C-alpha positions as CSV (number, residue, x, y, z in Angstrom):
1,X,-35.0,11.8,-39.6
2,X,-35.7,14.8,-41.9
3,X,-38.3,15.2,-44.5
4,X,-38.2,16.7,-48.0
5,X,-38.8,15.8,-51.6
6,X,-36.8,12.9,-53.3
7,X,-34.7,11.8,-50.3
8,X,-33.7,8.2,-50.2
9,X,-31.9,5.5,-48.3
10,X,-29.6,2.9,-49.7
11,X,-28.7,-0.3,-47.7
12,X,-26.4,-2.8,-49.0
13,X,-24.0,-5.7,-47.9
14,X,-21.8,-7.8,-50.1
15,X,-18.6,-9.6,-50.0
16,X,-15.8,-7.2,-49.2
17,X,-14.5,-6.0,-52.7
18,X,-12.6,-3.1,-54.0
19,X,-14.7,-0.5,-55.7
20,X,-18.1,-0.8,-53.9
21,X,-18.2,2.7,-52.7
22,X,-16.7,4.2,-55.8
23,X,-19.3,2.4,-58.0
24,X,-22.2,3.4,-55.9
25,X,-21.2,7.1,-55.4
26,X,-20.2,7.5,-58.9
27,X,-23.6,6.1,-60.0
28,X,-25.4,8.6,-57.8
29,X,-23.3,11.6,-58.9
30,X,-24.0,10.7,-62.6
31,X,-27.8,10.6,-61.7
32,X,-27.9,14.1,-60.0
33,X,-27.9,12.8,-56.4
34,X,-26.2,14.5,-53.5
35,X,-25.0,12.2,-50.7
36,X,-26.2,13.5,-47.2
37,X,-24.7,10.7,-45.1
38,X,-22.7,7.5,-45.9
39,X,-21.7,4.9,-43.5
40,X,-19.4,1.9,-44.1
41,X,-18.3,-1.2,-42.1
42,X,-15.9,-3.9,-43.3
43,X,-16.6,-7.1,-41.3
44,X,-13.0,-8.4,-41.5
45,X,-13.8,-11.9,-39.8
46,X,-16.8,-12.8,-42.2
47,X,-15.1,-10.6,-45.2
48,X,-18.4,-8.9,-45.6
49,X,-18.9,-5.1,-46.5
50,X,-21.9,-3.1,-45.2
51,X,-23.1,0.4,-46.4
52,X,-25.8,2.8,-45.8
53,X,-26.2,5.9,-48.0
54,X,-28.7,8.8,-47.7
55,X,-29.1,10.8,-50.6
56,X,-31.2,13.6,-52.1
57,X,-31.8,15.0,-55.5
58,X,-29.3,17.7,-56.3
59,X,-31.5,19.1,-58.9
60,X,-34.8,18.3,-60.7
61,X,-33.1,16.1,-63.2
62,X,-32.6,13.3,-60.6
63,X,-34.6,10.3,-62.0
64,X,-37.3,8.4,-60.5
65,X,-36.9,5.9,-57.9
66,X,-37.8,3.2,-60.3
67,X,-35.1,4.4,-62.8
68,X,-32.7,4.6,-60.0
69,X,-33.2,0.9,-59.0
70,X,-33.0,-0.3,-62.5
71,X,-29.5,1.5,-62.8
72,X,-28.4,0.1,-59.4
73,X,-29.1,-3.4,-60.4
74,X,-26.3,-4.1,-62.8
75,X,-23.9,-2.5,-60.0
76,X,-25.5,-5.0,-57.3
77,X,-25.1,-8.0,-59.6
78,X,-21.4,-7.0,-60.2
79,X,-20.6,-6.9,-56.6
80,X,-23.0,-9.7,-55.3
81,X,-25.1,-7.2,-53.3
82,X,-28.0,-7.8,-51.0
83,X,-29.5,-4.3,-51.3
84,X,-32.7,-2.0,-50.8
85,X,-33.7,1.3,-51.6
86,X,-36.2,3.2,-49.3
87,X,-38.0,6.5,-49.6
88,X,-36.5,8.5,-46.9
89,X,-39.6,10.8,-46.7
90,X,-42.3,8.5,-45.8
91,X,-43.0,7.8,-42.1
92,X,-42.7,4.1,-41.3
93,X,-45.8,2.4,-40.0
94,X,-45.7,0.7,-36.7
95,X,-47.9,-1.7,-34.7
96,X,-47.2,-1.8,-30.8
97,X,-48.2,-4.8,-28.8
98,X,-48.3,-4.5,-24.8
99,X,-49.6,-6.3,-21.9
100,X,-50.0,-4.9,-18.4
101,X,-46.8,-2.9,-17.9
102,X,-47.3,0.4,-19.7
103,X,-43.8,2.2,-19.3
104,X,-42.4,1.4,-22.7
105,X,-45.8,2.3,-24.3
106,X,-46.1,5.5,-22.4
107,X,-42.5,6.5,-23.4
108,X,-42.9,5.6,-27.1
109,X,-46.2,7.3,-27.3
110,X,-44.8,10.5,-25.7
111,X,-41.9,10.5,-28.3
112,X,-44.4,10.1,-31.0
113,X,-46.5,12.9,-29.9
114,X,-43.6,15.2,-29.4
115,X,-42.2,14.6,-32.9
116,X,-39.4,12.8,-31.6
117,X,-40.2,9.4,-33.2
118,X,-41.2,10.1,-36.8
119,X,-43.6,7.2,-37.5
120,X,-47.2,6.5,-38.2
121,X,-48.8,4.3,-35.4
122,X,-51.3,2.0,-36.8
123,X,-52.6,1.0,-33.4
124,X,-52.0,-1.0,-30.2
125,X,-52.8,-4.7,-29.7
126,X,-52.9,-6.3,-26.4
127,X,-53.8,-9.4,-24.5
128,X,-55.3,-7.3,-21.7
129,X,-57.5,-4.2,-21.5
130,X,-55.5,-2.2,-19.0
131,X,-54.0,0.3,-21.6
132,X,-57.2,0.9,-23.6
133,X,-58.1,4.3,-22.0
134,X,-54.5,5.7,-22.5
135,X,-54.1,4.5,-26.0
136,X,-57.5,5.7,-27.1
137,X,-56.8,9.1,-25.2
138,X,-54.1,9.4,-27.8
139,X,-56.4,8.8,-30.6
140,X,-55.0,5.3,-31.5
141,X,-57.1,2.2,-32.0
142,X,-56.9,-0.4,-29.4
143,X,-57.4,-4.2,-30.1
144,X,-57.8,-6.8,-27.5
145,X,-56.7,-10.0,-28.3
146,X,-58.7,-13.1,-27.6
147,X,-57.8,-15.7,-24.9
148,X,-55.9,-18.8,-25.9
149,X,-52.6,-19.0,-27.7
150,X,-53.9,-20.2,-31.0
151,X,-56.8,-17.7,-31.1
152,X,-54.7,-14.9,-29.9
153,X,-51.8,-15.4,-32.4
154,X,-54.4,-15.6,-35.2
155,X,-55.9,-12.5,-34.3
156,X,-52.5,-10.9,-33.9
157,X,-51.6,-12.2,-37.4
158,X,-54.9,-10.5,-38.7
159,X,-53.9,-7.3,-37.4
160,X,-50.4,-7.4,-38.9
161,X,-52.0,-8.4,-42.3
162,X,-54.7,-5.6,-42.0
163,X,-52.3,-2.7,-41.1
164,X,-49.1,-3.9,-42.9
165,X,-46.6,-2.4,-40.5
166,X,-43.1,-1.7,-41.3
167,X,-42.3,-2.8,-37.7
168,X,-43.9,-4.5,-34.8
169,X,-42.9,-3.4,-31.4
170,X,-43.4,-5.7,-28.4
171,X,-43.5,-3.0,-25.6
172,X,-43.5,-5.4,-22.7
173,X,-45.9,-7.8,-24.5
174,X,-45.8,-10.7,-22.1
175,X,-46.6,-13.5,-24.5
176,X,-44.5,-16.0,-26.5
177,X,-45.1,-15.5,-30.2
178,X,-45.8,-18.8,-32.4
179,X,-43.2,-19.9,-34.8
180,X,-45.4,-19.1,-37.6
181,X,-45.9,-15.5,-36.2
182,X,-42.1,-15.1,-35.7
183,X,-41.6,-16.2,-39.3
184,X,-44.0,-13.6,-40.6
185,X,-42.4,-10.8,-38.7
186,X,-38.9,-11.8,-39.2
187,X,-36.7,-8.6,-39.4
188,X,-39.4,-6.4,-38.4
189,X,-40.3,-7.2,-35.0
190,X,-38.4,-5.7,-32.0
191,X,-38.8,-7.1,-28.3
192,X,-37.5,-5.6,-25.0
193,X,-36.5,-7.4,-22.0
194,X,-34.2,-7.1,-18.7
195,X,-31.0,-8.4,-19.2
196,X,-30.9,-11.2,-16.4
197,X,-31.7,-13.8,-18.7
198,X,-31.1,-16.8,-18.4
199,X,-30.2,-16.3,-14.8
200,X,-33.4,-15.0,-13.4
201,X,-36.4,-16.2,-15.3
202,X,-40.0,-16.0,-14.4
203,X,-41.9,-13.6,-12.3
204,X,-40.3,-10.7,-10.4
205,X,-36.7,-10.9,-12.1
206,X,-35.8,-7.7,-10.3
207,X,-36.7,-9.1,-6.8
208,X,-34.6,-12.2,-7.6
209,X,-31.6,-10.0,-8.6
210,X,-32.0,-8.1,-5.3
211,X,-31.9,-11.4,-3.4
212,X,-28.8,-12.5,-5.1
213,X,-27.1,-9.0,-4.5
214,X,-26.9,-8.1,-8.3
215,X,-24.8,-5.1,-8.9
216,X,-25.4,-4.3,-12.6
217,X,-28.9,-4.2,-14.1
218,X,-29.9,-3.5,-17.7
219,X,-32.1,-4.3,-20.7
220,X,-31.7,-5.7,-24.2
221,X,-33.7,-4.8,-27.4
222,X,-33.4,-7.4,-30.2
223,X,-35.2,-8.7,-33.2
224,X,-37.8,-11.6,-32.5
225,X,-37.0,-15.0,-33.8
226,X,-38.1,-18.4,-33.0
227,X,-35.2,-18.7,-30.4
228,X,-36.9,-17.1,-27.2
229,X,-35.1,-13.7,-26.4
230,X,-31.8,-14.8,-28.6
231,X,-32.5,-12.8,-31.6
232,X,-30.0,-10.3,-32.9
233,X,-29.2,-7.8,-30.4
234,X,-29.9,-4.1,-31.5
235,X,-29.1,-2.1,-28.3
236,X,-28.4,-2.6,-24.7
237,X,-28.1,-0.4,-21.6
238,X,-26.9,-1.0,-18.2
239,X,-26.6,1.1,-14.8
240,X,-24.7,0.3,-11.6
241,X,-26.9,-0.5,-8.4
242,X,-25.9,-1.2,-4.9
243,X,-27.0,-2.9,-1.7
244,X,-28.8,0.3,-0.6
245,X,-31.5,-0.1,-3.3
246,X,-34.6,-2.0,-2.4
247,X,-36.3,-4.3,-5.0
248,X,-39.1,-1.5,-6.0
249,X,-35.9,0.7,-6.7
250,X,-34.4,-1.9,-9.1
251,X,-37.8,-2.1,-10.7
252,X,-38.0,1.6,-11.3
253,X,-34.4,1.8,-12.6
254,X,-34.8,-1.3,-14.9
255,X,-38.1,0.3,-16.4
256,X,-36.3,3.5,-17.3
257,X,-33.4,1.5,-18.8
258,X,-36.0,-0.6,-20.7
259,X,-37.7,2.6,-22.1
260,X,-34.5,4.2,-23.3
261,X,-33.0,1.1,-24.9
262,X,-36.4,0.2,-26.7
263,X,-36.8,3.7,-28.0
264,X,-33.2,3.8,-29.4
265,X,-33.6,0.4,-31.2
266,X,-37.2,1.6,-32.7
267,X,-35.4,4.9,-33.8
268,X,-32.7,3.1,-35.5
269,X,-34.9,0.7,-37.2
270,X,-37.3,3.3,-38.6
271,X,-34.4,5.5,-39.7
272,X,-33.1,2.2,-41.6
273,X,-29.8,2.2,-39.6
274,X,-29.8,-1.5,-38.9
275,X,-28.5,-4.2,-41.0
276,X,-28.6,-7.8,-39.7
277,X,-25.4,-9.7,-39.9
278,X,-26.4,-13.4,-39.2
279,X,-27.1,-13.7,-35.4
280,X,-25.7,-9.9,-34.9
281,X,-26.6,-6.6,-36.1
282,X,-24.6,-3.8,-37.7
283,X,-26.0,-0.6,-36.3
284,X,-24.8,2.8,-38.0
285,X,-25.5,5.3,-35.4
């Protein structure tokens, strides 16, 4: 994601009708905007059209974002669009949740510090104190959640309300969110887990996979819903393994996949590249 003056991202979905692209691009041209990137997808099965357009001011005459929204409104009404317009120069704000496994947290903070993940991190919440020193060493606030599901979820909700994040990232946060919390975070909470579900549930899934002679391991990043681990999938990754690898080898490979998959999902979300299509996603890479 680049930065610069008057850069915006337009996302839309609507019934698939002729003239959508022409109407939007014509409006932007008439309002002194230059299109930097444009992606389209026609879902022929559902007869739906999806579009992501990144544009910037071509000159100083481009109007304000409020004027652009007002001008786009009649176009959206004509085509039955569900749409949003975002400031492409503002870094999205994220809140990270973690338990005792720190690999995904370490990876996200490394990418953030290296400038590879263009976000503002509001802080880290956890149901354990294990990651406190690392998080605070990175200059970020660390919030230990209280014991007990109701108290824990209430405190989590309070931190969401206080920090107002654009995205909550469950970076191996090993707690089930309450339905109320899932509802409050709908469309802005990403989870990562191994791809053995529902075959190998519970403790030590990689050891269970080793015992069954699994030949492929992977990870899935998805949006959180009240359906546990069944929300719209954003990204997945896999690697082949063999009988020569030990359970510890599988754990190490699996954690590496989890880091990569979660980082891609978070990156695509903050770059506004994802549109939810029912229980699926459209991801403009």
